[in-house]
N, C-alpha and C positions, 0 to 999 in steps of 0.2 A: 504494500500500500504506500503510495507516494505521499510524502509530507505535504506536497503542494495541493493534493486533492482531498486529503483526509480532513473532514470537518472537525474531528477530535483534536488533531494537531493544531488547528487554528485556535481552539479553545485554550489549550495549555500554554503556559509561559515558556520562555527559553530553557529553563532548567528541567522542564518536563518533556521537551521535544523528543520524539522517537519512541514514545511509549506505545503508540498504536501498532508498531511493527512487532512489539514484544508481547502484546496483549492477545490472549487466545479467547476464542469463543467459549471454550470449555470453562475458563476462569469466570468469564462474564455470566455464563449461565448458572454457575455455582452460587453466585451472589444471590440469586432469587430463592435459593433453598433455605438460607437462614442469614440473619444479620451477622452472626458469628463468622460465617464464611466470607462475608464482605469485608469485615474489619480485620480479619486475620490473613487475607490473601495478599499476594505481592503488590498488586496495583489497586486493589479495592479502596483502601483508605484515601489514596490520592484522587481517584475518580469521584468517590463519595464527597470528599472535601470540595471538589470543583462544583458538584451539584449543590452542596450546602451553601456555597457562596451565593448562588442564585436565590437562596431563601434567606440570606443574611444571617445564617446560623452556623458558620464554619468554626466558630469558637468551640463548639461541642466536640467535634472530632479532634481538633487541635489539642484540647484539654485531655481528652481520653488517651490520645497517643503520647502526650507529654507524661501522663501518669504511668503509662506502660514503661517508658524510658526511665522515669524516676524510680520505679520499683527495682530496677536493675543496678542502681548506684550502690556501690559497696563502701565507698569512702564517706565517713561522717561529715567531713568538711564540704565535700561536693553535694552531699544530700541536703545540708543546711542551705547552701547557696541555691540549689535548684528548688527547694521547698519555698524559699522566699520569692523566687521568680514566679513560681506557680501561684503563690498567694497574691502577689501584686498584679499579676496579669489576669487572673481568672476568678479569684475568691473574694477579695476585699470589696466592700461596697464601692460602686462607681469605678471598678477596675476597667481598663481599656477593652478587655475581652470578657467581661463578667458573664459567668454562666448562671443558669437558673437552677439553684439548689435551695432546699428548705433551710430555715433558720437553725434548727438543731445541728445539721451537718456543717453549716458555715461556722457556728459557734464552737463546735468541737475542733475544727481546724484552727481557729483563732487561738484556742487554748493550747494546742499542741505544736504550734509553729515555732516556739522558742527551742524546743528539743524534738525536732521532727523524726518520726520513725518511718520505716519503709512502708507502713500501712496507713499513714495519717490521712491520705487522700482517698482511701479505698471507698468510703461511703459516698463521697461526692462523685467519684468515678462511676460507681454503680448507678447512682441517680441519673447521671448524664447518659450512660449506656442505655438504661431503660427508656429514657426520654427519646433518644434517637431510634431505638428499636421499635417503639410503639407509635412514634409520631412521624419523623421524617423518612425513615426507611421505607414504609409502605408507599409514601408519595414518590420516593426515588424510583421504586420498581415500576410505578405507573407513569412516570415522567417521560416526556419526549426525549429527554437527555439519555436515559437508560435504554429506551426502546430504539432510539436512533443508533446508539452504540451497537446494540445486538444486530440490528439490520445491516449496519455497515460491515461488521465482521462476517455475517452470513453471506452478504453479497460479494465479498472479496474471497470467498472460499476458505475462510479461516476456520474450518470446522472439522479438520481431519481427526481431532481427538474426541469428537462428540459421537456417542453411540447412535 
């Protein structure tokens, strides 16, 4: 698929160019099986984030992915630094990318931010995951964005791995 004719390539920014040649119809079809398949696939989070930008809610997947990275930090110094970044970007009131979580979850994070643990964002991450799974994910599957992507891959014969 030529980057000049691929509608998906036109959507993505320079750092994401070339994704359409690596994306398989099989992967795209797996996304419709479960939200878990979408967010744990190689290209799903990036595609889903592009869709969420159209809904002005890409902070949700950004936060979820940042939490996944946060949980892998082993250095206490790095964990404290990353926890503060997560807090100021997504959790504190009026944060630039404030996520929609309930007051008890927000207050728990505020209490734990001084000595953050590996799991201090887990409840907020679960809330955001459920929100995406129940709200924006069904719309994503029905969207022209996702449907056009599937049709584009099917039309280009990128279905060799599909049964």
